Biopython code that builds the backbone (N, CA, C, O; Angstrom):
import numpy as np
from Bio.PDB.StructureBuilder import StructureBuilder

atoms = [
    (1, "MET", "N", (9.528, -2.779, 13.619)),
    (1, "MET", "CA", (10.716, -2.166, 13.048)),
    (1, "MET", "C", (10.304, -1.295, 11.861)),
    (1, "MET", "O", (9.515, -1.727, 11.021)),
    (2, "ARG", "N", (10.820, -0.102, 11.789)),
    (2, "ARG", "CA", (10.483, 0.851, 10.740)),
    (2, "ARG", "C", (11.458, 0.705, 9.581)),
    (2, "ARG", "O", (12.674, 0.651, 9.766)),
    (3, "SER", "N", (10.895, 0.642, 8.390)),
    (3, "SER", "CA", (11.734, 0.569, 7.191)),
    (3, "SER", "C", (11.899, 1.968, 6.619)),
    (3, "SER", "O", (10.933, 2.726, 6.533)),
    (4, "ASP", "N", (13.110, 2.309, 6.233)),
    (4, "ASP", "CA", (13.331, 3.623, 5.627)),
    (4, "ASP", "C", (13.399, 3.520, 4.111)),
    (4, "ASP", "O", (13.870, 4.446, 3.451)),
    (5, "ILE", "N", (12.933, 2.404, 3.548)),
    (5, "ILE", "CA", (12.910, 2.222, 2.100)),
    (5, "ILE", "C", (11.622, 2.824, 1.541)),
    (5, "ILE", "O", (10.526, 2.525, 2.015)),
    (6, "GLU", "N", (11.769, 3.664, 0.541)),
    (6, "GLU", "CA", (10.636, 4.320, -0.109)),
    (6, "GLU", "C", (10.622, 3.949, -1.586)),
    (6, "GLU", "O", (11.640, 3.541, -2.144)),
    (7, "GLU", "N", (9.458, 4.093, -2.211)),
    (7, "GLU", "CA", (9.328, 3.885, -3.655)),
    (7, "GLU", "C", (8.847, 5.172, -4.294)),
    (7, "GLU", "O", (8.029, 5.894, -3.723)),
    (8, "VAL", "N", (9.359, 5.454, -5.482)),
    (8, "VAL", "CA", (8.962, 6.655, -6.205)),
    (8, "VAL", "C", (8.967, 6.352, -7.701)),
    (8, "VAL", "O", (9.842, 5.645, -8.201)),
    (9, "ASP", "N", (7.976, 6.899, -8.410)),
    (9, "ASP", "CA", (7.929, 6.773, -9.868)),
    (9, "ASP", "C", (8.839, 7.824, -10.497)),
    (9, "ASP", "O", (8.860, 8.980, -10.073)),
    (10, "VAL", "N", (9.584, 7.408, -11.507)),
    (10, "VAL", "CA", (10.517, 8.294, -12.208)),
    (10, "VAL", "C", (10.448, 8.007, -13.704)),
    (10, "VAL", "O", (9.816, 7.043, -14.134)),
    (11, "ILE", "N", (11.107, 8.855, -14.487)),
    (11, "ILE", "CA", (11.277, 8.636, -15.922)),
    (11, "ILE", "C", (12.716, 8.171, -16.135)),
    (11, "ILE", "O", (13.661, 8.907, -15.850)),
    (12, "PHE", "N", (12.878, 6.960, -16.632)),
    (12, "PHE", "CA", (14.203, 6.388, -16.852)),
    (12, "PHE", "C", (14.886, 7.089, -18.018)),
    (12, "PHE", "O", (14.256, 7.372, -19.037)),
    (13, "GLN", "N", (16.202, 7.373, -17.860)),
    (13, "GLN", "CA", (16.987, 8.005, -18.914)),
    (13, "GLN", "C", (18.135, 7.122, -19.404)),
    (13, "GLN", "O", (18.261, 6.858, -20.600)),
    (14, "HIS", "N", (18.970, 6.668, -18.465)),
    (14, "HIS", "CA", (20.201, 5.972, -18.858)),
    (14, "HIS", "C", (20.726, 5.176, -17.671)),
    (14, "HIS", "O", (20.453, 5.510, -16.518)),
    (15, "GLN", "N", (21.482, 4.118, -17.965)),
    (15, "GLN", "CA", (22.099, 3.332, -16.905)),
    (15, "GLN", "C", (23.539, 3.005, -17.268)),
    (15, "GLN", "O", (23.844, 2.665, -18.411)),
    (16, "THR", "N", (24.424, 3.113, -16.273)),
    (16, "THR", "CA", (25.812, 2.680, -16.418)),
    (16, "THR", "C", (26.011, 1.473, -15.503)),
    (16, "THR", "O", (25.053, 0.974, -14.913)),
    (17, "ASP", "N", (27.239, 1.011, -15.389)),
    (17, "ASP", "CA", (27.525, -0.119, -14.501)),
    (17, "ASP", "C", (27.268, 0.212, -13.036)),
    (17, "ASP", "O", (26.973, -0.678, -12.239)),
    (18, "ARG", "N", (27.381, 1.493, -12.679)),
    (18, "ARG", "CA", (27.300, 1.872, -11.267)),
    (18, "ARG", "C", (26.144, 2.789, -10.895)),
    (18, "ARG", "O", (25.860, 2.965, -9.711)),
    (19, "ALA", "N", (25.474, 3.374, -11.877)),
    (19, "ALA", "CA", (24.439, 4.357, -11.554)),
    (19, "ALA", "C", (23.339, 4.364, -12.608)),
    (19, "ALA", "O", (23.491, 3.838, -13.710)),
    (20, "VAL", "N", (22.232, 4.977, -12.225)),
    (20, "VAL", "CA", (21.109, 5.134, -13.136)),
    (20, "VAL", "C", (20.728, 6.612, -13.163)),
    (20, "VAL", "O", (20.746, 7.291, -12.136)),
    (21, "CYS", "N", (20.384, 7.097, -14.348)),
    (21, "CYS", "CA", (19.960, 8.481, -14.531)),
    (21, "CYS", "C", (18.452, 8.489, -14.742)),
    (21, "CYS", "O", (17.938, 7.797, -15.620)),
    (22, "VAL", "N", (17.746, 9.276, -13.931)),
    (22, "VAL", "CA", (16.290, 9.375, -14.012)),
    (22, "VAL", "C", (15.882, 10.841, -13.963)),
    (22, "VAL", "O", (16.699, 11.721, -13.693)),
    (23, "ARG", "N", (14.615, 11.083, -14.228)),
    (23, "ARG", "CA", (14.037, 12.422, -14.085)),
    (23, "ARG", "C", (12.702, 12.297, -13.360)),
    (23, "ARG", "O", (12.040, 11.261, -13.426)),
    (24, "GLU", "N", (12.314, 13.373, -12.665)),
    (24, "GLU", "CA", (10.993, 13.396, -12.027)),
    (24, "GLU", "C", (9.897, 13.490, -13.071)),
    (24, "GLU", "O", (8.834, 12.887, -12.921)),
    (25, "ASP", "N", (10.155, 14.249, -14.133)),
    (25, "ASP", "CA", (9.220, 14.376, -15.250)),
    (25, "ASP", "C", (10.034, 14.556, -16.527)),
    (25, "ASP", "O", (11.254, 14.706, -16.473)),
    (26, "GLU", "N", (9.365, 14.539, -17.664)),
    (26, "GLU", "CA", (10.072, 14.556, -18.950)),
    (26, "GLU", "C", (10.989, 15.762, -19.133)),
    (26, "GLU", "O", (12.048, 15.644, -19.749)),
    (27, "ASP", "N", (10.594, 16.916, -18.607)),
    (27, "ASP", "CA", (11.389, 18.133, -18.768)),
    (27, "ASP", "C", (12.301, 18.416, -17.575)),
    (27, "ASP", "O", (12.964, 19.452, -17.535)),
    (28, "GLY", "N", (12.338, 17.508, -16.611)),
    (28, "GLY", "CA", (13.110, 17.723, -15.391)),
    (28, "GLY", "C", (14.603, 17.548, -15.587)),
    (28, "GLY", "O", (15.074, 17.120, -16.640)),
    (29, "ASP", "N", (15.329, 17.892, -14.538)),
    (29, "ASP", "CA", (16.785, 17.728, -14.531)),
    (29, "ASP", "C", (17.154, 16.255, -14.377)),
    (29, "ASP", "O", (16.397, 15.474, -13.800)),
    (30, "ASP", "N", (18.322, 15.885, -14.897)),
    (30, "ASP", "CA", (18.844, 14.538, -14.703)),
    (30, "ASP", "C", (19.209, 14.344, -13.234)),
    (30, "ASP", "O", (19.802, 15.222, -12.609)),
    (31, "ILE", "N", (18.847, 13.185, -12.695)),
    (31, "ILE", "CA", (19.162, 12.816, -11.317)),
    (31, "ILE", "C", (19.875, 11.470, -11.367)),
    (31, "ILE", "O", (19.323, 10.480, -11.848)),
    (32, "TRP", "N", (21.098, 11.445, -10.870)),
    (32, "TRP", "CA", (21.882, 10.206, -10.865)),
    (32, "TRP", "C", (21.758, 9.531, -9.514)),
    (32, "TRP", "O", (21.916, 10.167, -8.472)),
    (33, "LEU", "N", (21.471, 8.218, -9.540)),
    (33, "LEU", "CA", (21.332, 7.425, -8.324)),
    (33, "LEU", "C", (22.282, 6.226, -8.396)),
    (33, "LEU", "O", (22.357, 5.565, -9.431)),
    (34, "PRO", "N", (23.007, 5.938, -7.313)),
    (34, "PRO", "CA", (23.932, 4.803, -7.321)),
    (34, "PRO", "C", (23.173, 3.474, -7.260)),
    (34, "PRO", "O", (22.294, 3.295, -6.417)),
    (35, "LEU", "N", (23.512, 2.559, -8.145)),
    (35, "LEU", "CA", (22.853, 1.254, -8.168)),
    (35, "LEU", "C", (23.137, 0.445, -6.905)),
    (35, "LEU", "O", (22.391, -0.478, -6.581)),
    (36, "SER", "N", (24.204, 0.782, -6.195)),
    (36, "SER", "CA", (24.511, 0.088, -4.946)),
    (36, "SER", "C", (23.514, 0.428, -3.841)),
    (36, "SER", "O", (23.433, -0.281, -2.837)),
    (37, "GLN", "N", (22.749, 1.517, -4.021)),
    (37, "GLN", "CA", (21.819, 1.976, -2.993)),
    (37, "GLN", "C", (20.348, 1.782, -3.357)),
    (37, "GLN", "O", (19.484, 1.879, -2.486)),
    (38, "ILE", "N", (20.053, 1.511, -4.620)),
    (38, "ILE", "CA", (18.654, 1.480, -5.070)),
    (38, "ILE", "C", (18.368, 0.241, -5.910)),
    (38, "ILE", "O", (19.274, -0.475, -6.337)),
    (39, "GLU", "N", (17.071, 0.017, -6.132)),
    (39, "GLU", "CA", (16.609, -0.953, -7.119)),
    (39, "GLU", "C", (15.692, -0.197, -8.061)),
    (39, "GLU", "O", (14.990, 0.720, -7.636)),
    (40, "ILE", "N", (15.687, -0.568, -9.332)),
    (40, "ILE", "CA", (14.837, 0.098, -10.311)),
    (40, "ILE", "C", (14.204, -0.952, -11.213)),
    (40, "ILE", "O", (14.867, -1.893, -11.651)),
    (41, "GLU", "N", (12.904, -0.779, -11.488)),
    (41, "GLU", "CA", (12.163, -1.684, -12.362)),
    (41, "GLU", "C", (11.278, -0.862, -13.282)),
    (41, "GLU", "O", (10.745, 0.175, -12.886)),
    (42, "ALA", "N", (11.127, -1.329, -14.507)),
    (42, "ALA", "CA", (10.176, -0.704, -15.429)),
    (42, "ALA", "C", (8.775, -0.904, -14.869)),
    (42, "ALA", "O", (8.467, -1.960, -14.317)),
    (43, "LYS", "N", (7.930, 0.107, -15.012)),
    (43, "LYS", "CA", (6.590, 0.025, -14.431)),
    (43, "LYS", "C", (5.572, -0.585, -15.390)),
    (43, "LYS", "O", (4.829, -1.483, -14.996)),
    (44, "ASN", "N", (5.519, -0.126, -16.624)),
    (44, "ASN", "CA", (4.486, -0.578, -17.557)),
    (44, "ASN", "C", (5.047, -1.214, -18.820)),
    (44, "ASN", "O", (4.314, -1.450, -19.780)),
    (45, "THR", "N", (6.338, -1.489, -18.820)),
    (45, "THR", "CA", (6.983, -2.102, -19.980)),
    (45, "THR", "C", (7.826, -3.282, -19.497)),
    (45, "THR", "O", (8.198, -3.334, -18.324)),
    (46, "PRO", "N", (8.128, -4.222, -20.378)),
    (46, "PRO", "CA", (8.899, -5.390, -19.948)),
    (46, "PRO", "C", (10.352, -5.081, -19.573)),
    (46, "PRO", "O", (10.964, -5.833, -18.815)),
    (47, "GLU", "N", (10.903, -3.995, -20.089)),
    (47, "GLU", "CA", (12.290, -3.652, -19.766)),
    (47, "GLU", "C", (12.457, -2.143, -19.699)),
    (47, "GLU", "O", (11.620, -1.387, -20.192)),
    (48, "LEU", "N", (13.549, -1.721, -19.082)),
    (48, "LEU", "CA", (13.847, -0.292, -18.988)),
    (48, "LEU", "C", (14.270, 0.245, -20.346)),
    (48, "LEU", "O", (15.159, -0.298, -21.002)),
    (49, "ARG", "N", (13.609, 1.330, -20.750)),
    (49, "ARG", "CA", (13.962, 2.041, -21.983)),
    (49, "ARG", "C", (13.901, 3.531, -21.686)),
    (49, "ARG", "O", (13.146, 3.970, -20.819)),
    (50, "ARG", "N", (14.688, 4.292, -22.400)),
    (50, "ARG", "CA", (14.688, 5.750, -22.231)),
    (50, "ARG", "C", (13.266, 6.290, -22.374)),
    (50, "ARG", "O", (12.575, 5.999, -23.350)),
    (51, "GLY", "N", (12.847, 7.069, -21.400)),
    (51, "GLY", "CA", (11.531, 7.689, -21.424)),
    (51, "GLY", "C", (10.425, 6.877, -20.779)),
    (51, "GLY", "O", (9.308, 7.374, -20.637)),
    (52, "CYS", "N", (10.704, 5.637, -20.382)),
    (52, "CYS", "CA", (9.651, 4.828, -19.757)),
    (52, "CYS", "C", (9.542, 5.164, -18.272)),
    (52, "CYS", "O", (10.499, 5.617, -17.644)),
    (53, "VAL", "N", (8.349, 4.929, -17.731)),
    (53, "VAL", "CA", (8.127, 5.121, -16.303)),
    (53, "VAL", "C", (8.721, 3.923, -15.570)),
    (53, "VAL", "O", (8.524, 2.774, -15.964)),
    (54, "ALA", "N", (9.448, 4.214, -14.501)),
    (54, "ALA", "CA", (10.075, 3.169, -13.693)),
    (54, "ALA", "C", (9.812, 3.452, -12.220)),
    (54, "ALA", "O", (9.488, 4.575, -11.832)),
    (55, "VAL", "N", (9.959, 2.421, -11.419)),
    (55, "VAL", "CA", (9.817, 2.542, -9.969)),
    (55, "VAL", "C", (11.197, 2.366, -9.345)),
    (55, "VAL", "O", (11.870, 1.359, -9.564)),
    (56, "VAL", "N", (11.604, 3.361, -8.566)),
    (56, "VAL", "CA", (12.865, 3.290, -7.828)),
    (56, "VAL", "C", (12.543, 3.018, -6.364)),
    (56, "VAL", "O", (11.710, 3.700, -5.767)),
    (57, "SER", "N", (13.206, 2.021, -5.793)),
    (57, "SER", "CA", (13.130, 1.732, -4.361)),
    (57, "SER", "C", (14.490, 2.036, -3.767)),
    (57, "SER", "O", (15.515, 1.556, -4.251)),
    (58, "GLY", "N", (14.489, 2.841, -2.707)),
    (58, "GLY", "CA", (15.759, 3.194, -2.095)),
    (58, "GLY", "C", (15.567, 3.837, -0.742)),
    (58, "GLY", "O", (14.436, 4.096, -0.329)),
    (59, "PRO", "N", (16.663, 4.098, -0.045)),
    (59, "PRO", "CA", (16.584, 4.704, 1.276)),
    (59, "PRO", "C", (15.955, 6.103, 1.215)),
    (59, "PRO", "O", (16.219, 6.891, 0.307)),
    (60, "GLU", "N", (15.125, 6.371, 2.205)),
    (60, "GLU", "CA", (14.444, 7.666, 2.276)),
    (60, "GLU", "C", (15.437, 8.823, 2.238)),
    (60, "GLU", "O", (15.194, 9.824, 1.563)),
    (61, "TRP", "N", (16.558, 8.695, 2.959)),
    (61, "TRP", "CA", (17.530, 9.795, 3.011)),
    (61, "TRP", "C", (18.085, 10.109, 1.625)),
    (61, "TRP", "O", (18.281, 11.277, 1.287)),
    (62, "LEU", "N", (18.343, 9.066, 0.812)),
    (62, "LEU", "CA", (18.912, 9.271, -0.517)),
    (62, "LEU", "C", (17.890, 9.912, -1.452)),
    (62, "LEU", "O", (18.204, 10.871, -2.158)),
    (63, "LEU", "N", (16.671, 9.384, -1.457)),
    (63, "LEU", "CA", (15.639, 9.924, -2.340)),
    (63, "LEU", "C", (15.280, 11.357, -1.961)),
    (63, "LEU", "O", (14.979, 12.175, -2.831)),
    (64, "THR", "N", (15.310, 11.660, -0.670)),
    (64, "THR", "CA", (15.071, 13.033, -0.212)),
    (64, "THR", "C", (16.220, 13.940, -0.637)),
    (64, "THR", "O", (15.991, 15.042, -1.136)),
    (65, "ASP", "N", (17.452, 13.482, -0.441)),
    (65, "ASP", "CA", (18.640, 14.257, -0.814)),
    (65, "ASP", "C", (18.659, 14.579, -2.308)),
    (65, "ASP", "O", (19.114, 15.652, -2.704)),
    (66, "LYS", "N", (18.174, 13.665, -3.131)),
    (66, "LYS", "CA", (18.153, 13.852, -4.585)),
    (66, "LYS", "C", (16.915, 14.606, -5.061)),
    (66, "LYS", "O", (16.767, 14.859, -6.257)),
    (67, "GLY", "N", (16.013, 14.971, -4.126)),
    (67, "GLY", "CA", (14.836, 15.755, -4.479)),
    (67, "GLY", "C", (13.674, 14.948, -5.029)),
    (67, "GLY", "O", (12.773, 15.508, -5.652)),
    (68, "LEU", "N", (13.682, 13.644, -4.807)),
    (68, "LEU", "CA", (12.608, 12.793, -5.324)),
    (68, "LEU", "C", (11.468, 12.600, -4.327)),
    (68, "LEU", "O", (10.396, 12.129, -4.705)),
    (69, "LEU", "N", (11.682, 12.953, -3.069)),
    (69, "LEU", "CA", (10.630, 12.876, -2.045)),
    (69, "LEU", "C", (10.371, 14.248, -1.482)),
    (69, "LEU", "O", (9.520, 14.405, -0.606)),
]
sb = StructureBuilder()
sb.init_structure("model")
sb.init_model(0)
sb.init_chain("A")
sb.init_seg("    ")
for serial, (resi, resn, name, xyz) in enumerate(atoms, 1):
    if name == "N":
        sb.init_residue(resn, " ", resi, " ")
    sb.init_atom(name, np.array(xyz, "f"), 0.0, 1.0, " ", f" {name:<3s}", serial, name[0])
structure = sb.get_structure()
């Protein structure tokens, strides 16, 4: 069975109750992702903070649509 879940490194910006804002790089555009569709974890720090590198896991179609793949 093929999984369509992909992982991508991002720069964490902000989180609300329903979505997370990330960037591909520090100077990139804000990209909003629905928390109902993805998981996000800090990569090299104990918790998510603005500007930290994070790993987003989510459906390939969503990450492609948002320009992350």
